[in-house]
Steps between C-alpha positions, in 0.01 A plus 500: 500500500265484200696779330826311547346186351370698204840662439687172539261315271522776239879497503503120475271513197724754329809290572339184359374678188840661449665159533280367222598794280865432582463145371313584179582848371879451461428187292259696280749782453784262416318264263257756349256213444217709640419866547671650806202725584221276646692382810582851633142608433364205700739583786386863505134398509564251778696760699213747468269243656741436784529873575124547462536755220208511257572669167251682284635530147364764261602461138767263370860508391535630144548245225733714290873426511763618585343607830623697801260533794553811715354468849495685829663326797360465852644180644681174429150349477461688168709220350243241605207716385655553156641150472162345577321722248723454195801306373762768541865551589633772727762773502623534859771678697817299545483458878169318466689187396617475862146486641414165660281280279363789293834593344572140408152455355554810289805338342285198411257740333791642298494842663748761376680659794608862460770662712423874497804573716724424202407746222771363271310172477169666418555464124568127527201450726272694265628290209420178684149618584451625145607164360256317726214731400584467130508120540137506614536490879248737666716689751365685805666829591425660838539847357514696829834335571397428860192418710240752618259495796210391277325837523691707247682433175863605487639659179594248232868496405526551124852350496349164591314501168831480317444127459212575263739702280750214503231256390406701191796381293386138527125570500342337192283804415726767645281569801458389860177498699511655846202412717409692818419279802366619836505303826294613799432335835143590581350300787609332822276249678228592252504871594627781275850612590561860598826683441638387834408135439676469165837503673407147611533384139791730410862388527707816500872562465717309743215342694589145609339235282436220750290707748290624209444143380394395851267801528323412175464135602360609837238737358405340166181589311639785289362606164715627214397643167711485186399701195643455150467814287514553126853456363690782332710449188863604543721550192807694389299823479372469858628730773598286799423767760162575344408131490609457863276790609207365296535150646536650850177698452307192391631291789407779743145515359450124536653494848287793616186335364574182695572684825190718477269207429629206709163328538438179303293666228577367154693744281554424135685190382558334837641166612518385862786285620344359820677447830351367822381756750648497849291284730 
């Protein structure tokens, strides 16, 4: 009974918060009187509290522009973790726009949706992403192209870095910064997660979204760690495949470090985004 109340209350909170975003963000986007970034960031932070996800942030988003952030991908909750940590925009697969609530919120955060099933449109999509990056929008690329189980990093797809090449023509100094970002889910109910427990946080393939949402609301008290690495300069002389492998290596190192040391010991430049523990 208590679990049902917790789940119902959590869903109600998300619905109310989403309703407030629905009333304000479209006005901001249409009038451009204010920045369109604070409202989504507040929603992401509120959602993390509702789900009981506490985020430890190591490092910060790079200040250099144009900027492409290349991250691993474990779950739909990565969007909240990243969105609460920095004012960013996302590159997402096209079918995500159909997701309840989340897909619609992504449109309000000016997400670029990419349909990989239509190769002929890849050039247009890369141009759009490149234009956004060149205009100063920090764009997040989930470079594996899909989600993993949270234990291992899948190979980065170098073709997805084509947007960085497209942005070079409009880049003021002829270069784009690519920053490696690693997300790891490290603890559940205050205890370090083992390999078998990380599937609780992972959202893989065609897994249904609603049951996973309910599961996270039921359990709560999960810790995530997001690490921002040193950015790499990308210019006309850069080899896209080499850069993809280098970024992949750095993300793997940061992810491995987080998974091997999940205890709350301070590591480097750290910020904690608090969330209430499960009672």
